[in-house]
A tleap script that builds the chain and sets N, CA, C and O, in Angstrom:
source leaprc.protein.ff14SB
mol = sequence {
  NMET ALA ILE ASP ALA ILE ALA LEU HIE MET
  THR ASP ASN VAL ALA THR ALA VAL GLN ASP
  LEU LYS VAL GLY GLN GLU ALA THR VAL ARG
  ILE ASN HIE ASP VAL CYS HIE ILE ILE LEU
  GLN GLU ASP ILE PRO TYR GLY HIE LYS PHE
  THR LEU LYS PRO VAL HIE PHE GLY GLU GLU
  ILE LEU LYS TYR GLY GLU ILE ILE GLY ARG
  ALA THR LYS ASP ILE GLY ALA GLY TYR HIE
  ALA HIE VAL GLN ASN ILE GLU SER LEU ARG
  GLY ARG GLY ASP LEU LYS THR LYS GLN SER
  GLY ASN MET SER SER CPRO
}
set mol.1.N position { 46.068 39.624 -42.139 }
set mol.1.CA position { 46.957 39.426 -43.219 }
set mol.1.C position { 46.416 39.359 -44.410 }
set mol.1.O position { 45.448 38.605 -44.517 }
set mol.2.N position { 46.864 40.092 -45.589 }
set mol.2.CA position { 46.495 40.025 -47.328 }
set mol.2.C position { 46.895 39.182 -47.399 }
set mol.2.O position { 47.934 38.658 -46.995 }
set mol.3.N position { 45.425 38.685 -48.410 }
set mol.3.CA position { 45.252 37.742 -49.044 }
set mol.3.C position { 45.188 38.278 -51.044 }
set mol.3.O position { 44.754 39.297 -51.582 }
set mol.4.N position { 45.775 37.147 -51.559 }
set mol.4.CA position { 46.153 37.301 -53.099 }
set mol.4.C position { 44.647 36.355 -53.440 }
set mol.4.O position { 44.661 36.368 -54.671 }
set mol.5.N position { 43.977 35.933 -53.222 }
set mol.5.CA position { 43.263 34.857 -53.704 }
set mol.5.C position { 41.968 34.289 -52.593 }
set mol.5.O position { 42.018 34.296 -51.363 }
set mol.6.N position { 41.072 33.915 -53.286 }
set mol.6.CA position { 39.762 32.683 -52.385 }
set mol.6.C position { 39.431 31.676 -52.538 }
set mol.6.O position { 38.872 31.579 -53.631 }
set mol.7.N position { 39.477 30.433 -51.799 }
set mol.7.CA position { 38.668 29.589 -52.333 }
set mol.7.C position { 37.917 29.366 -51.301 }
set mol.7.O position { 38.288 29.721 -50.182 }
set mol.8.N position { 36.665 28.703 -51.519 }
set mol.8.CA position { 35.523 28.725 -50.396 }
set mol.8.C position { 34.807 27.552 -49.845 }
set mol.8.O position { 33.965 27.438 -48.955 }
set mol.9.N position { 35.341 26.785 -50.569 }
set mol.9.CA position { 35.343 24.967 -50.427 }
set mol.9.C position { 36.724 24.320 -49.958 }
set mol.9.O position { 37.691 24.773 -50.569 }
set mol.10.N position { 36.999 23.393 -49.035 }
set mol.10.CA position { 37.894 22.467 -48.819 }
set mol.10.C position { 37.776 21.965 -49.878 }
set mol.10.O position { 38.923 21.656 -50.201 }
set mol.11.N position { 36.800 21.544 -51.000 }
set mol.11.CA position { 37.161 20.850 -52.041 }
set mol.11.C position { 37.517 21.331 -53.363 }
set mol.11.O position { 37.613 20.541 -54.302 }
set mol.12.N position { 37.706 22.498 -53.489 }
set mol.12.CA position { 37.763 23.849 -54.584 }
set mol.12.C position { 39.355 23.413 -54.977 }
set mol.12.O position { 40.338 23.424 -54.235 }
set mol.13.N position { 39.276 23.072 -56.232 }
set mol.13.CA position { 40.770 22.616 -56.520 }
set mol.13.C position { 41.081 23.945 -57.946 }
set mol.13.O position { 41.612 23.693 -59.028 }
set mol.14.N position { 40.706 24.929 -57.613 }
set mol.14.CA position { 41.307 26.392 -58.130 }
set mol.14.C position { 40.824 27.484 -57.162 }
set mol.14.O position { 39.935 27.243 -56.345 }
set mol.15.N position { 41.379 28.614 -57.254 }
set mol.15.CA position { 41.220 29.698 -56.582 }
set mol.15.C position { 41.005 30.965 -57.386 }
set mol.15.O position { 41.667 31.099 -58.416 }
set mol.16.N position { 40.215 31.836 -57.053 }
set mol.16.CA position { 39.837 33.302 -57.653 }
set mol.16.C position { 40.643 34.259 -57.267 }
set mol.16.O position { 40.510 34.663 -56.112 }
set mol.17.N position { 41.769 34.913 -58.211 }
set mol.17.CA position { 42.532 36.281 -57.714 }
set mol.17.C position { 41.648 37.152 -57.511 }
set mol.17.O position { 40.671 37.342 -58.236 }
set mol.18.N position { 41.983 37.877 -56.289 }
set mol.18.CA position { 41.542 39.218 -55.809 }
set mol.18.C position { 42.040 40.365 -56.392 }
set mol.18.O position { 41.375 41.401 -56.372 }
set mol.19.N position { 43.223 40.303 -56.955 }
set mol.19.CA position { 44.000 41.276 -57.511 }
set mol.19.C position { 44.705 40.881 -58.668 }
set mol.19.O position { 44.515 39.672 -58.796 }
set mol.20.N position { 45.556 41.385 -59.736 }
set mol.20.CA position { 46.410 41.184 -60.541 }
set mol.20.C position { 47.693 40.608 -59.884 }
set mol.20.O position { 48.471 41.244 -59.172 }
set mol.21.N position { 47.775 39.496 -60.183 }
set mol.21.CA position { 48.978 38.356 -59.803 }
set mol.21.C position { 50.406 37.973 -60.644 }
set mol.21.O position { 50.375 38.176 -61.857 }
set mol.22.N position { 51.195 37.629 -60.271 }
set mol.22.CA position { 52.473 37.771 -61.348 }
set mol.22.C position { 53.397 36.123 -61.233 }
set mol.22.O position { 53.825 35.746 -60.142 }
set mol.23.N position { 53.520 35.601 -62.037 }
set mol.23.CA position { 54.516 34.277 -62.084 }
set mol.23.C position { 55.173 34.794 -61.455 }
set mol.23.O position { 55.288 35.991 -61.195 }
set mol.24.N position { 55.974 33.448 -60.957 }
set mol.24.CA position { 56.801 33.487 -59.800 }
set mol.24.C position { 56.584 34.101 -58.547 }
set mol.24.O position { 57.455 34.035 -57.679 }
set mol.25.N position { 55.229 34.851 -58.307 }
set mol.25.CA position { 54.476 35.305 -57.336 }
set mol.25.C position { 54.249 33.964 -55.745 }
set mol.25.O position { 53.628 32.981 -56.150 }
set mol.26.N position { 54.543 33.873 -54.568 }
set mol.26.CA position { 53.593 32.874 -53.891 }
set mol.26.C position { 52.619 33.810 -53.074 }
set mol.26.O position { 52.629 34.711 -52.236 }
set mol.27.N position { 51.632 32.910 -53.964 }
set mol.27.CA position { 50.362 33.732 -53.832 }
set mol.27.C position { 49.142 32.915 -52.375 }
set mol.27.O position { 48.684 31.792 -52.165 }
set mol.28.N position { 49.052 34.405 -51.626 }
set mol.28.CA position { 48.292 33.614 -50.369 }
set mol.28.C position { 46.795 33.477 -50.822 }
set mol.28.O position { 46.044 34.236 -51.435 }
set mol.29.N position { 46.644 32.209 -50.285 }
set mol.29.CA position { 45.225 31.846 -50.795 }
set mol.29.C position { 44.307 31.574 -49.375 }
set mol.29.O position { 44.789 30.864 -48.492 }
set mol.30.N position { 43.398 31.984 -49.267 }
set mol.30.CA position { 42.175 31.828 -48.002 }
set mol.30.C position { 41.431 30.400 -48.667 }
set mol.30.O position { 41.316 30.356 -49.892 }
set mol.31.N position { 41.167 29.786 -48.225 }
set mol.31.CA position { 40.616 28.799 -48.367 }
set mol.31.C position { 39.089 28.292 -47.220 }
set mol.31.O position { 39.455 27.320 -46.559 }
set mol.32.N position { 38.227 28.520 -47.013 }
set mol.32.CA position { 37.280 28.939 -46.095 }
set mol.32.C position { 38.124 29.712 -44.817 }
set mol.32.O position { 38.449 30.900 -44.821 }
set mol.33.N position { 38.328 28.959 -43.981 }
set mol.33.CA position { 38.955 29.933 -42.515 }
set mol.33.C position { 40.542 29.392 -42.828 }
set mol.33.O position { 41.427 29.899 -42.139 }
set mol.34.N position { 40.859 28.546 -43.677 }
set mol.34.CA position { 42.731 28.186 -43.734 }
set mol.34.C position { 43.163 28.975 -44.320 }
set mol.34.O position { 42.432 29.458 -45.185 }
set mol.35.N position { 44.504 29.502 -44.178 }
set mol.35.CA position { 45.228 29.992 -45.376 }
set mol.35.C position { 46.388 29.053 -46.058 }
set mol.35.O position { 46.840 28.149 -45.356 }
set mol.36.N position { 46.862 29.211 -47.310 }
set mol.36.CA position { 47.877 28.328 -48.067 }
set mol.36.C position { 48.552 29.572 -48.817 }
set mol.36.O position { 48.276 30.751 -49.040 }
set mol.37.N position { 49.713 28.556 -49.116 }
set mol.37.CA position { 50.610 29.801 -50.189 }
set mol.37.C position { 50.732 28.715 -51.468 }
set mol.37.O position { 50.775 27.485 -51.425 }
set mol.38.N position { 50.759 29.319 -52.233 }
set mol.38.CA position { 51.425 28.485 -54.188 }
set mol.38.C position { 52.179 29.569 -54.687 }
set mol.38.O position { 52.058 30.781 -54.505 }
set mol.39.N position { 52.978 28.910 -55.345 }
set mol.39.CA position { 53.668 29.783 -56.254 }
set mol.39.C position { 53.099 30.030 -57.624 }
set mol.39.O position { 52.396 29.074 -57.950 }
set mol.40.N position { 53.136 30.713 -58.291 }
set mol.40.CA position { 52.246 30.663 -59.175 }
set mol.40.C position { 53.266 30.508 -60.870 }
set mol.40.O position { 54.240 31.186 -61.199 }
set mol.41.N position { 52.837 29.801 -61.364 }
set mol.41.CA position { 53.306 29.387 -62.641 }
set mol.41.C position { 53.204 30.532 -64.123 }
set mol.41.O position { 53.989 30.506 -65.071 }
set mol.42.N position { 52.176 31.350 -63.983 }
set mol.42.CA position { 52.290 32.373 -64.732 }
set mol.42.C position { 51.102 33.334 -63.998 }
set mol.42.O position { 50.323 33.067 -63.083 }
set mol.43.N position { 51.316 34.678 -64.863 }
set mol.43.CA position { 50.343 35.968 -64.475 }
set mol.43.C position { 49.144 35.365 -64.517 }
set mol.43.O position { 48.881 34.658 -65.490 }
set mol.44.N position { 48.002 35.575 -63.239 }
set mol.44.CA position { 46.847 35.735 -63.395 }
set mol.44.C position { 45.950 36.605 -63.323 }
set mol.44.O position { 45.699 36.884 -62.151 }
set mol.45.N position { 45.455 37.067 -63.935 }
set mol.45.CA position { 44.326 38.407 -63.975 }
set mol.45.C position { 43.364 38.450 -62.744 }
set mol.45.O position { 42.926 37.381 -62.320 }
set mol.46.N position { 42.971 39.767 -62.078 }
set mol.46.CA position { 42.122 40.013 -61.271 }
set mol.46.C position { 41.128 39.339 -61.831 }
set mol.46.O position { 40.781 39.620 -62.979 }
set mol.47.N position { 40.615 38.510 -61.235 }
set mol.47.CA position { 39.025 37.554 -61.150 }
set mol.47.C position { 39.067 36.410 -62.040 }
set mol.47.O position { 38.003 36.001 -62.505 }
set mol.48.N position { 40.257 35.793 -62.364 }
set mol.48.CA position { 40.450 34.550 -63.065 }
set mol.48.C position { 40.894 33.563 -62.334 }
set mol.48.O position { 41.641 33.937 -61.430 }
set mol.49.N position { 40.690 32.340 -62.403 }
set mol.49.CA position { 41.321 31.108 -61.321 }
set mol.49.C position { 42.781 31.031 -61.828 }
set mol.49.O position { 43.476 31.621 -62.655 }
set mol.50.N position { 42.958 29.699 -60.655 }
set mol.50.CA position { 44.202 29.272 -60.747 }
set mol.50.C position { 44.233 28.111 -59.771 }
set mol.50.O position { 43.804 28.144 -58.618 }
set mol.51.N position { 44.919 26.860 -60.518 }
set mol.51.CA position { 45.032 25.672 -59.782 }
set mol.51.C position { 45.947 25.728 -58.560 }
set mol.51.O position { 47.037 26.258 -58.344 }
set mol.52.N position { 44.870 24.783 -57.646 }
set mol.52.CA position { 45.689 24.565 -56.449 }
set mol.52.C position { 46.419 23.976 -55.848 }
set mol.52.O position { 47.023 24.182 -54.795 }
set mol.53.N position { 46.350 22.729 -56.952 }
set mol.53.CA position { 47.183 21.738 -57.089 }
set mol.53.C position { 46.763 20.899 -58.514 }
set mol.53.O position { 45.860 21.107 -59.324 }
set mol.54.N position { 47.940 19.746 -58.445 }
set mol.54.CA position { 47.759 19.533 -60.239 }
set mol.54.C position { 46.336 19.381 -60.607 }
set mol.54.O position { 45.536 19.258 -59.679 }
set mol.55.N position { 46.027 19.374 -61.470 }
set mol.55.CA position { 44.761 18.802 -62.189 }
set mol.55.C position { 44.951 18.188 -63.767 }
set mol.55.O position { 45.470 18.749 -64.732 }
set mol.56.N position { 44.274 16.683 -63.667 }
set mol.56.CA position { 44.914 15.715 -64.790 }
set mol.56.C position { 43.420 15.692 -65.667 }
set mol.56.O position { 42.245 15.487 -65.363 }
set mol.57.N position { 43.986 15.942 -66.623 }
set mol.57.CA position { 43.018 15.552 -68.202 }
set mol.57.C position { 41.681 14.881 -67.926 }
set mol.57.O position { 41.714 13.719 -67.521 }
set mol.58.N position { 40.403 15.535 -68.115 }
set mol.58.CA position { 38.925 14.724 -67.530 }
set mol.58.C position { 38.765 15.074 -66.221 }
set mol.58.O position { 37.585 15.270 -65.931 }
set mol.59.N position { 39.458 15.203 -65.430 }
set mol.59.CA position { 38.967 15.861 -63.977 }
set mol.59.C position { 37.965 16.926 -64.029 }
set mol.59.O position { 37.823 17.660 -65.007 }
set mol.60.N position { 37.304 16.993 -63.003 }
set mol.60.CA position { 36.055 18.012 -62.683 }
set mol.60.C position { 36.835 19.418 -61.969 }
set mol.60.O position { 37.756 19.318 -61.158 }
set mol.61.N position { 36.439 20.320 -62.302 }
set mol.61.CA position { 36.988 21.746 -62.278 }
set mol.61.C position { 36.275 21.771 -60.793 }
set mol.61.O position { 35.294 21.034 -60.693 }
set mol.62.N position { 36.644 22.519 -59.644 }
set mol.62.CA position { 35.557 22.337 -58.380 }
set mol.62.C position { 36.120 23.764 -58.024 }
set mol.62.O position { 37.304 24.098 -58.022 }
set mol.63.N position { 34.862 24.646 -57.681 }
set mol.63.CA position { 34.743 26.277 -57.139 }
set mol.63.C position { 33.677 26.157 -56.712 }
set mol.63.O position { 32.654 25.711 -57.231 }
set mol.64.N position { 33.937 26.679 -55.430 }
set mol.64.CA position { 32.724 26.903 -54.163 }
set mol.64.C position { 31.914 25.889 -54.267 }
set mol.64.O position { 30.727 25.962 -54.582 }
set mol.65.N position { 32.741 24.557 -53.912 }
set mol.65.CA position { 32.079 23.646 -53.495 }
set mol.65.C position { 31.285 23.107 -54.859 }
set mol.65.O position { 30.261 22.457 -54.649 }
set mol.66.N position { 31.621 23.294 -56.015 }
set mol.66.CA position { 30.766 22.984 -56.951 }
set mol.66.C position { 31.538 22.884 -57.970 }
set mol.66.O position { 32.596 23.496 -58.120 }
set mol.67.N position { 30.887 21.855 -58.968 }
set mol.67.CA position { 31.652 21.603 -60.457 }
set mol.67.C position { 31.065 22.488 -61.473 }
set mol.67.O position { 29.904 22.582 -61.872 }
set mol.68.N position { 32.508 23.329 -61.909 }
set mol.68.CA position { 32.330 24.301 -63.265 }
set mol.68.C position { 32.352 23.909 -64.244 }
set mol.68.O position { 31.497 24.401 -64.981 }
set mol.69.N position { 33.204 22.917 -64.835 }
set mol.69.CA position { 34.279 22.530 -65.441 }
set mol.69.C position { 34.595 20.828 -65.515 }
set mol.69.O position { 34.176 19.873 -64.860 }
set mol.70.N position { 35.506 20.963 -66.605 }
set mol.70.CA position { 36.290 19.931 -66.452 }
set mol.70.C position { 37.517 20.449 -67.567 }
set mol.70.O position { 37.387 21.219 -68.519 }
set mol.71.N position { 38.783 19.714 -67.067 }
set mol.71.CA position { 40.142 19.810 -67.577 }
set mol.71.C position { 40.485 19.493 -68.522 }
set mol.71.O position { 41.093 18.423 -68.488 }
set mol.72.N position { 40.314 20.258 -70.118 }
set mol.72.CA position { 40.828 19.656 -71.497 }
set mol.72.C position { 42.543 19.223 -71.329 }
set mol.72.O position { 42.944 18.958 -72.462 }
set mol.73.N position { 43.396 19.105 -70.557 }
set mol.73.CA position { 44.587 18.858 -70.544 }
set mol.73.C position { 44.511 18.606 -69.411 }
set mol.73.O position { 43.439 18.476 -68.821 }
set mol.74.N position { 46.148 18.438 -68.655 }
set mol.74.CA position { 46.669 18.050 -67.610 }
set mol.74.C position { 47.343 19.837 -67.441 }
set mol.74.O position { 48.069 20.505 -68.178 }
set mol.75.N position { 46.722 20.107 -66.200 }
set mol.75.CA position { 47.242 21.537 -65.469 }
set mol.75.C position { 47.569 21.433 -64.163 }
set mol.75.O position { 46.825 20.982 -63.291 }
set mol.76.N position { 48.726 21.864 -64.001 }
set mol.76.CA position { 50.132 21.761 -63.059 }
set mol.76.C position { 49.180 22.710 -61.979 }
set mol.76.O position { 48.039 23.142 -62.144 }
set mol.77.N position { 50.102 22.855 -60.825 }
set mol.77.CA position { 49.566 23.379 -59.900 }
set mol.77.C position { 50.508 24.954 -60.035 }
set mol.77.O position { 51.666 25.114 -60.423 }
set mol.78.N position { 49.558 25.917 -59.578 }
set mol.78.CA position { 49.651 27.881 -59.967 }
set mol.78.C position { 49.670 27.973 -61.169 }
set mol.78.O position { 50.568 28.720 -61.561 }
set mol.79.N position { 48.728 27.293 -62.374 }
set mol.79.CA position { 48.640 27.804 -63.550 }
set mol.79.C position { 47.480 28.283 -63.955 }
set mol.79.O position { 46.507 27.599 -63.641 }
set mol.80.N position { 47.260 29.358 -64.626 }
set mol.80.CA position { 46.003 29.941 -65.060 }
set mol.80.C position { 44.532 29.076 -65.605 }
set mol.80.O position { 44.424 28.538 -66.707 }
set mol.81.N position { 44.022 29.090 -65.087 }
set mol.81.CA position { 42.170 27.994 -65.271 }
set mol.81.C position { 41.490 28.387 -66.111 }
set mol.81.O position { 40.357 28.671 -65.722 }
set mol.82.N position { 41.684 28.541 -67.151 }
set mol.82.CA position { 40.475 29.494 -67.915 }
set mol.82.C position { 40.253 28.469 -68.773 }
set mol.82.O position { 40.315 27.277 -68.471 }
set mol.83.N position { 39.919 29.043 -70.143 }
set mol.83.CA position { 39.142 28.554 -71.323 }
set mol.83.C position { 40.133 28.127 -72.265 }
set mol.83.O position { 39.777 27.820 -73.402 }
set mol.84.N position { 41.453 28.067 -71.890 }
set mol.84.CA position { 42.514 27.216 -72.612 }
set mol.84.C position { 42.839 26.215 -72.084 }
set mol.84.O position { 43.539 25.494 -72.795 }
set mol.85.N position { 42.590 25.798 -70.966 }
set mol.85.CA position { 42.012 24.708 -70.519 }
set mol.85.C position { 41.260 23.937 -69.380 }
set mol.85.O position { 41.614 23.181 -68.476 }
set mol.86.N position { 39.709 24.612 -69.947 }
set mol.86.CA position { 38.668 24.391 -69.444 }
set mol.86.C position { 37.485 24.134 -70.215 }
set mol.86.O position { 36.983 24.882 -71.055 }
set mol.87.N position { 37.149 23.169 -69.902 }
set mol.87.CA position { 35.705 23.105 -70.638 }
set mol.87.C position { 34.344 23.589 -69.897 }
set mol.87.O position { 34.123 22.901 -68.900 }
set mol.88.N position { 33.572 24.395 -70.084 }
set mol.88.CA position { 32.623 24.544 -68.964 }
set mol.88.C position { 31.784 23.303 -69.141 }
set mol.88.O position { 31.895 22.579 -70.131 }
set mol.89.N position { 30.630 22.998 -67.788 }
set mol.89.CA position { 29.904 22.172 -67.588 }
set mol.89.C position { 28.722 23.079 -67.473 }
set mol.89.O position { 27.799 22.643 -68.160 }
set mol.90.N position { 28.375 24.360 -66.749 }
set mol.90.CA position { 27.165 24.667 -66.938 }
set mol.90.C position { 26.546 25.859 -68.088 }
set mol.90.O position { 27.130 26.704 -68.767 }
set mol.91.N position { 25.402 25.569 -67.979 }
set mol.91.CA position { 24.298 26.383 -68.671 }
set mol.91.C position { 24.688 25.586 -70.334 }
set mol.91.O position { 24.926 26.370 -71.252 }
set mol.92.N position { 24.721 24.492 -70.552 }
set mol.92.CA position { 25.143 23.348 -71.408 }
set mol.92.C position { 24.098 22.368 -72.442 }
set mol.92.O position { 24.135 21.171 -72.728 }
set mol.93.N position { 23.083 23.591 -72.877 }
set mol.93.CA position { 21.701 22.562 -72.882 }
set mol.93.C position { 22.418 21.412 -74.154 }
set mol.93.O position { 21.497 20.770 -74.659 }
set mol.94.N position { 23.495 21.114 -74.622 }
set mol.94.CA position { 23.772 20.029 -75.338 }
set mol.94.C position { 24.466 18.705 -74.717 }
set mol.94.O position { 24.593 17.608 -75.259 }
set mol.95.N position { 24.929 19.164 -73.276 }
set mol.95.CA position { 25.270 17.932 -72.279 }
set mol.95.C position { 23.843 17.678 -72.015 }
set mol.95.O position { 23.721 16.476 -71.777 }
set mol.96.N position { 22.463 18.423 -71.940 }
set mol.96.CA position { 21.452 17.592 -71.279 }
set mol.96.C position { 20.965 16.817 -72.204 }
set mol.96.O position { 20.341 15.842 -71.785 }
set mol.97.N position { 21.083 16.985 -73.702 }
set mol.97.CA position { 20.403 16.706 -74.958 }
set mol.97.C position { 21.203 15.145 -75.142 }
set mol.97.O position { 20.631 14.126 -75.530 }
set mol.98.N position { 22.463 15.234 -74.812 }
set mol.98.CA position { 22.905 13.922 -75.132 }
set mol.98.C position { 22.958 13.126 -73.878 }
set mol.98.O position { 23.050 11.914 -74.074 }
set mol.99.N position { 22.929 13.424 -72.917 }
set mol.99.CA position { 22.714 12.636 -71.593 }
set mol.99.C position { 20.845 12.322 -71.435 }
set mol.99.O position { 20.399 11.482 -70.654 }
set mol.100.N position { 20.260 12.902 -72.042 }
set mol.100.CA position { 18.734 12.397 -72.130 }
set mol.100.C position { 18.604 11.281 -73.255 }
set mol.100.O position { 17.523 10.709 -73.391 }
set mol.101.N position { 19.685 10.964 -74.061 }
set mol.101.CA position { 19.061 10.429 -75.253 }
set mol.101.C position { 18.810 10.445 -76.225 }
set mol.101.O position { 19.010 9.578 -77.076 }
set mol.102.N position { 18.037 11.989 -76.371 }
set mol.102.CA position { 17.035 12.523 -77.253 }
set mol.102.C position { 17.871 13.758 -78.111 }
set mol.102.O position { 17.580 14.941 -78.290 }
set mol.103.N position { 19.058 12.923 -78.560 }
set mol.103.CA position { 20.114 13.552 -79.662 }
set mol.103.C position { 19.433 13.301 -80.804 }
set mol.103.O position { 18.970 12.190 -81.062 }
set mol.104.N position { 19.295 14.665 -81.819 }
set mol.104.CA position { 18.794 13.839 -83.042 }
set mol.104.C position { 19.619 13.867 -83.924 }
set mol.104.O position { 20.552 14.615 -83.631 }
set mol.105.N position { 19.768 13.125 -85.428 }
set mol.105.CA position { 20.741 13.241 -86.065 }
set mol.105.C position { 21.073 14.581 -87.075 }
set mol.105.O position { 20.153 15.378 -87.256 }
set mol.106.N position { 22.181 14.783 -87.623 }
set mol.106.CA position { 21.992 15.955 -88.081 }
set mol.106.C position { 21.669 15.542 -89.626 }
set mol.106.O position { 21.416 16.414 -90.458 }
savepdb mol mol.pdb
quit
């Protein structure tokens, strides 16, 4: 069976497109060893993420079983998950500074 996207961990709430996908398409997604289908609400470019279920404002984005970001607004199932609706939490030195309490005043 051909697949359109992959997710590697059962907790993932996004999948990665393995080809260009079109709005209205029923995407076949392999999640670990299982397969599910989701109707896409937007075009999804190759290599980009889309949501597998509704994600609410402030909710963590999980890819490969790891937290990669946070939703900056509500995202319905089947929508493109990218910079327009996700804030990255990786490689953010500013977050480490805030968490450690060593943030200096401007």
